[in-house]
N, C-alpha and C positions, 0 to 999 in steps of 0.2 A: 168561833162557833156560830152557826146560823140557827137561832132559836126558833125560827119560823117553820123549820122542817123536822124538829125533834118530835118523837112519839109521846106526846103528853098523855097522861092517863086522864081521860075525860071525866071518869067517875069521881076522881079526886077534885078536879077543878069544879065540877058540878056541885059537890058538897060545900066547897068553899064559897061559891057564888050564892048558894041558898042561905048560908050563915050570914053572909054580908048583907043580903036582902033583908034579913031579920034585924039588922042594925048592929051585928056583932063586929068587933075589930078583928081583922084577919092578919096574922103575922106568919111570915115564912121563917122557920128556924132551920139552920143548916149546920151540919157537921163538917162540911167541905169548905171550899174557897168562898169567902164572903163576897168578894167582888163579882165572882161568877153568879152567885145567888142573886145579887142585886141586879145584874144584867137580865137574868131570867125574870125577876119581878117586874122590871121595866117593860119587858116584852109582853108579859101577861096582863099588866095593868090591873091587878086584882088585889094585891096585898098592901096593907097599911104600913107595914114595916118589915125589915129584914134584919135578923140578929143571928149571932153564932151560938150554937148550943153550948151551954156551960160558961158562956162569957158574960161580961157585965151588960146589963140592959135586957137580959132575957126576961120575957114577960112572966110575972109571978101569978100562979094559979091558972095558967093557960090550959085550956082543954084541947088536947090534940084531936085531929080528925081521925076517926076510926076507918081504916082502909083495909079491905079484905085482900089477903095475899093470893097470888095465883095458885091454883091447885097443882099438885105434882103431876097429875095426869095431863093437865093443860101444857105444862112444860115439856113433857115427853112427846106429846103430839106435835108441839112446835119444833122439837129436836128432830123428829122424823121428817117434818116438812123441810127443815134446813138441809138435811142430807140428800134430799130430792131423789128418792128411789125411782120416781117415774122417769128420770133421766137415764137410768141404767139401761133403758131400751137401746140406747146408742151403742152399748157394749156387746150387743148381739153380733156386731161385726166380727168378733173374734171367731165366730162359727163359720163365716163365709168361706175361707179357704178349705175347710173340711167339707163343706157342702158341695162346692164346685169340683172338688177332686174326685167325688164319687165314692169315697171311702165310708159309706154309711154304716157298715157293720163293724167298724174299728172302735170297739168299746174303750180301749185305752186312749185313743185320740179324743173321743168325746169327753172322757174324764178330765184330761189335761186342758181341753178347751173350756170345760166348766170352771176349772181353777182359774184360767185366764179371765173368764167373765167376772168371777168374784174379785180377783185382784184389781182389775181395772175399775170395777164398780166402787170398791172401797176407796181406792185412790181418788177417783173422780169426786166422790162425796167430800173427801178432805179438801180438795181443791175448790169445790163449790163454796165451802164454808170460808176458806181464806179469801175467795173472791168477794163474798158478801161482806166480810169484815173490811176489806179495802174499798168497797164501793158504797159504804153506808150513806154518805151524803147524796151521791148520785141516785141511789135507789129510792131515797125518801122524796126525791123530786119527780120520780117516774110514776105514771098513772097506775101501773100494775105492780111494779117491783117494790113500791112503798109498803105493800102488804106482806112482804117476806118476813120471816120470824125476827131476824136481827133488826131490820129497818123499822119494823112496826113496834118493837119493844116487847114482843111476845116471848122472846128468848134473850136472856142476859148475854151481853157480849163476851163475858168471861167464859161462858159455856163453849163458845167457839174456839177459844184458845186451848181448851181441853180436848174437845171432840176431834179437831183437825189432826193433831199428832197421833192420837189413838187410832183413828181410821187409816191414816197413812202407814203407820207401823204394821197394822194388820194386813194391809194390801201388800206391803213389801215381803212379809213372811209368806203369804200365799204365793206370790210370784216366785219366791225362792224355791218353794216346794215344786212348783210347776216347771222350774228351769228357765224362767223367762224374766229374771230380774233386770237385765240390761234394757229390755224393751219397756218395762214398767218405769224404770228410772228415767229413760228418755222421755216417756210420756209425761212424767211428773215434772221434770225440769222444763220441758216445753210449755206445759200447762201453767206452771207458776210464772214463767217468763211472760206468758200471755196475760195473766191476771195482773201482774205488777207493772208491766210496761207496754208490751206489744199491742194490747187492745186499744191503746191510745193513738196508735200510729196507723195512718191510712194504708190499706192493702197489706201491710205487715200482718195485721190482725187476721184477715181472711185467709191468707196463706198459712198462718199458724193454725187456724181452726181446721183447714183442710189437712194439714200435716197430722193433727191430733187424731182425726178419723183414720187416716192411713196407717198411723203407728198402731192403733188398735187392731186393724185388720192384719198387718204384718206380724205383730206380736202374737196374736191368736194363732196364726198359721204356724209360726215357729214353735210355740209351746205345744201344739197338737201334733207336730211332726209333719205338717202339710204346708210346706213353704209355698207362698203365693207366687204365681207366675208374673212375668213382666207385663203380660196383657192385663191381668187383674189389677196390678199396681197402677198402670197407666189409666185404666178406666176409673179407678177410685179417685185419683188425683183430680181429674176433670169433674167427676160427679160431686165430690165433697167441696171443691172450690166453688162450684155453682150454688150449693146449699149454704155455704158460708156467706156468700154475697147476698143470698136471699135473706139470711138472718139479719144482716145489717140493713137491708132495704126495708124489712118489716119494722125494725126499730125506728127508722126515719119516718115511715108512714104513720107509725103509732104515736108520734109526738108532734106538738104544734111548735116546739122550739126550733129556732133556725139551725141550731147545732146540737148534736148529741152530747150529753154530759159525759166527760171522760172518754170521749171518742173523737176521732179526727174528722168525722164526716159532717157535711152540711146538707140542707135540703136541696141545694143546687147540684149535689152529687148523685141524685136519684137516677137520672138517665144513664150515667156512666156505670153505676152499680148494676142496673137492670140489663144493659147491653152486654156487659162482661159476664154476668151470670147466665144469661140465655146462651151466649157463645160457648160457655163452659158446658152447658147442658147438651148442646149439639156436638161438642167435642167428645163427651162421654159416649154419646150414641154412635159417633163415627168409629171410635176405638172398638166398641162392641161389634159393630158391623165388620170391621177388618179382622177381628178375632174369629168371627163366625165363618169368614172366608179363608182362614188359614189352615195349615195342616195340623196345628196344635189341637184344634177342637175335635178332630177325629180320634184322638187318643183317649178321650173321655166319653164322647157321645157316639151312639150307633147311627143315628139319623140327625145330623146337625142342622139340616134344612128346617126341621121343625122348631128350631130356636129363633128363626128370623122374625117371628111375630113379636118377640120381646123388644126389638129395636123401636118400632113405632109406639109400643106401649110405654116404653121408658120415656120417650120424648113427650107423649101425651101427659104422663104423670107429672113430669117436671114443669111443663107449661101450665098445667092445672094449678100446681102449687104457686107458680108465679102470678097467676091470675088472682088467686086468693090473697097473695101478699099485696098486690097493688090495690086491692079493695079493702085492705085493713083487717082481713080475717085470719092472718097468720099471727096467732097470739102466743106462739111458743117457738122453741127451736124446731126447724123444719122436720127433723127426724122424729122428734117427740110428737109433733103435730100429726105427722103421717101415721103414727101408731094408733091414733084415735080417729083417723079420717076414713070414711067408708069407701071412697073411691080408691084410696091407696091400698086398702085391704083387698078390694076386688082385683086390682091390677097385680098385686102380689100373688093372689091365688091363681090367676091366669098364667103368670110367669112360672109358678111351680108346676102347673099342668104341662106347660111347654117343655120344661126340663125333664119331667117324668116321661113324656112321650118320646123325647129325643133319645132316651136311654133304652127304649124298647125297640126290638128288631122288626116288629110287624108293621 
């Protein structure tokens, strides 16, 4: 156990230091492993002695430090942070097949797409918790991730072992109702495999992340009854692979360590990640351009030529995100970051305008 990265409660240590400064003898009394407590005492360099509660040698007449317990509301707020509802924005991908199909008036399709969104969101939250529990040490060494609920100690680890199966069970039930259980299970298995092993392996991790995005899109399409086309799947593979590479690049830029903790990448890998990511971005743009020049686009849009502006806008958006990444401003998952980014919103609005104009005959 690395005591230097544990989330010590500073208010407790502060009270003990104040008492020691007044000349009082400070004793650490433990109900747990005595050797572990002694190692903790050696690290802190604060206590005069370490004894086991109820054992021989326990100080007589000792006055315990009065420590305030966390409020229930604080724990609930920490629990909400742990499930990361802001990450649910990535699950809007389940609506993409419905949107590109042009079936905007199909209320039944919207209903089942909504169930798909709920199922993937609940399952994703369960996986995030499992990921945080398996990454405690690495997160405590990270500049930003050390503030996460479990890493910081704001939420007891035991809460995670309760929340994760409850959320996963709710997600499975929802997917069962929507008729998309196989896709959700594929997403869960792939995501758990990523959390436990694949994220440690170079390039296996980014391909797994790209696959997780694509499974959301494909699963949402199947649950809503709007199966995605080969064009959409090819476009999504290149796009999401580029964003996954961007995520790893942002993590490298955001740390001074030579190697990412529990990841296979080193600082020397930055040029490779960037070149592969930008190549994927151009690959996505190329697939989109080929689709716009195909006969398939005429089945959905009246004036496909009005969609061509989306190609340069798509490239501009991705290169803009890469620029922010290289300058250390990509502080979150690229899709979550884009949801808060003004330029991304502008390009998204312009893309929507192009789609609407392409469906009009005038």
